[in-house]
N, C-alpha and C positions, 0 to 999 in steps of 0.2 A: 462151581465149575470144576471139573475134574481135569487131569493132565491130558487126557485124550481130546477133549474139547479144545483145549488150548492150542494144540497143534494145527487145527483147522481154522482158526481165527484169522481174518483178513487183516493185513497191517495197513490197508487203505483206509484212511479217515477221511472225513469232509475236508480238513485242512489240506491233507496230500493232493486230493483230487482238484480242489481249487488252484493249488500251486501248479499242478500239472496242466490244468485248463489255462491258466495265466501264462505258462511257458509256450503253450501252443499258440495263443493269441498274439505274443510277442513275436514268435517266429513267423506267423502269418503277416504281421505287421511289417516286418523286416523284408519279407518276400514282396509285398505290395509296394514298398519304397523302392525296392531294387528295380521291380518291373516298371515303375513310373519313371525312373531315372533312365532305364533303357530305352523305353518309348520316347522319351524327350530327346535323347541322344540320336536316336534313329530319325526322328522328325527333323532335327537340325542338319543331320547329314543328308537327307533327301533334299532339303532346301538348298544346301550348298551344291549339291550335284546338279540340281536344277539350275542354278546360277552359273556354274561352269559350263554346263551344256549350251546355255544361251549365249554366253560370251564367246565361246569357241565354235558356236554354230554347228554343233554336233548333237546327236541324239542316241539314246540307248534303246535297244529292243529286247524283247523277251525272245526265248528260243523259238517259240511257236511262230512269231512274227517274222524271225530270221529265215525259218523254212519257207514261209509263204514267199518271201522276196526272192529267195534262191530259185524257187520254182518259176517265178516270174521271169527272171533272168535266163534260166534255162529255156523256157518258152520263146522268149525273145531271140535268143541264140539260135534255136532250131528253125525259126522263121526266117532268120537272115540267110542261113545256109541253104534253105529250100529255094531261094529266089535266085 
């Protein structure tokens, strides 16, 4: 092998590629564990929120449902002013 060919030789070996693959797999495992923790924390928070809503006799709504309720109230108000 001459000097010119040596310049273009890849420094990646099978061991290096396995190490890189293992690093990626380790990072994916860490991300999976983090997502599982976040999912469990969120599920617990939702459970607690449901319990508080039951205890205080309140409820939460999404913005679409709030807009629908506001329209109903406006319609009822308009009906009262018409009579």
